[in-house]
N, C-alpha and C positions, 0 to 999 in steps of 0.2 A: 479247779481251775476252769475258766471259761474257754471254749474252743472258738477258733476261727470259723465263720460260716460265710461261704461264697453265696450272695445274694442275687447279684446281678452281673451279667456277663453279656458283652458285646463282642461279636466276631465280625472280622471284615473278610468277605468273599468278593475279590476282584471281578469274577464272572458277573456278578449282580450289578456291577456299574459300569459294564462296557470298557474296562480300562486294561484289559489283558494285553492287547497289543502294545500300548504306550508302556505299560509296565515292562513288557518284554524287552522293548528298546531300551530301558535302562540296565538291563541285566538282572539276573536273579538277586544278587546281593543288595543292589541299589533299589530294586523294586520293593523288596521286603523292607527295607529301611524306610522308604517313602509311606508305605502302608502303616508301619509301626509307629512313625511321627504322626501321621493323621489321627490314628486311633487314640495315641496318648494325648494329643492336643484337645480333642473333642471329650474324651475322658475325664480330663481335668475340669473342664467347663462342667460336664454333667456332675461330677463330685460336688462342685461348689453348689450347684443347683439344689442337689438332694440335701445338702447340709441346711442350706438356708430354708427349705420346705420343711424338714423335720423340726427345725427349731420354732418354726411358726406352729406347726399342728401339734407338737408335743409338750411344748414350753421348755425342752432342755436347752441349755445353753450351747451356742455354737462351738465353743472351746472343748466342752464336754462330748459334743458328738463327734468332733474331728479326732479326738483320742480313742474313741470306740469304732472309727471307721477307717478303713486303709484302701488306697486305689492300687491295685496290682496292675503295672502296665505292660503293654505288649512287648514282646522280644522277637528278635529276628532269626532265632535258631529254630529249626524244625525239631520234632521229636519231644518238645514240651507241652504239657498240658495247658499251659497258658499261650501257645504259640499264636500270634496275631490276634489277641483278644485282650480286652480290658475288663477287670472284674472290680467290683466294690465288695469288700469283705468286711464283716461286722464281728464285733467281740464284745461281749458285755453281758450282765445279768440285769434284772429289773433295778432301776434306782429307787432309793428310798424317797419316801414321800416328803422326808425332811429337807430335801433339795429344792422343792418348789414352794418356798416361802410361806411355810404353814402358819396359820394364826388359831390360837385358841379361842373358841366361841363358848357360849354358855351351854350349847347342846351338841357340841362336836368340835370340828376342826375343818378350816377352811384352807385351801391350797390352790395355787395356779398351776394346774397341768391339763394336757391335752387341749391347750389353746383357750382356756377360760378358767375363770375363778369357780371352784367347786366346793361345796360343803360336804362333808363326811360325817353323817349323824352317828352319834355315839362314841366317836374317836376322842382321843386325849393325846397331849404331847408330854413328853417326860424330858425336861431340859437337862438333866443329868446325864441323859442318853443321848445328847447332841440334839434336842429338839426332835427326836424320832417320834413318829406318830403311831400310836397303837389303838386297838379296838378291843373291848371286851366281847368275846364271842358267846358268853354265857355257857360254855362248856366246862366239864370238869377239870379242875386244876388239882393235879395231885400234891403239889407242894403246898397249897392253903387248905386243901380238903373242902374246897367249896367250889361252886359253879361259876368262877370268875376268871377263866383261863384268857389270856390275850394273845393277840397276834400283830405282828408288825405290818403296817400298810406300805404298799409300793407303789410307784410310779411306772412309765414306759420302760420297755427294753428295746434297745436299739434293733437286735436281729428280729424281734417280732415286729416293730414298727415299720421295717424295711420291706415286709412282705405285704403291706398295704399296696393296692392297686393303683391308687393316685400317685404314691411315691415312685411306684415303677414307671408310671407314665411320664413323670418329670425325668426320670433317667433315660428312658428310650427317646423323648423328643428332643433331647440335646446331641441327637446323631443325625438329625434330618439333613444337617448339611456335610455329612462325612464325604459324600461324593466330591463336592468342592474343595474339601480339605485335602483329599488325596491328590486331586488335580494340581492344588497349589504346591504340595510338597514334591510331585513328580517335576513340575517346573523349576523349582529349586535346584533339583538334582541333576537335570539335563543340561547339556551345553546350550548355549544362547539360540543357536540357530536351530534347534530341535525341540524347542518348548512348543506347548499347545495349550489352547484356550478351552 
């Protein structure tokens, strides 16, 4: 069974944003709530951006990506590993090349994967196996007694693709306005005469 892998984490440190005094005015409980709300709001936007980016760069359907990713939201209780941070967690193995619109050619198979149509020379499709794509490795096959062993061809894996630096940048860039979102959440919780801009 595939295990959850925490790929991205964003933590909020109020001292970095010169918000300590304003958060203290709310009180500890309300201050944590404001920070958690801000992180979760920006985290959802970052998650959407990552899904769209991966769909374009890998050719995996957005619905499939969403099934393989999970956004762990911030909490307001101390003592937890995920205290005041949001995380994108990935699960899944490599996807079969059969999921990327394969077409049998005279000298191989073509499939739309990693953002473009590609040809896999020497590959062939088995419709009886759900259009699974295989390739003859030329290695010894003990079942046939000949050098015709075959292997299944695979496409992207979400945990692997999320380690790409460009994808990580998409995630990080969506927290550029975190300071302003915290300010917004603090104003929402403060009495009208105590709000700040």
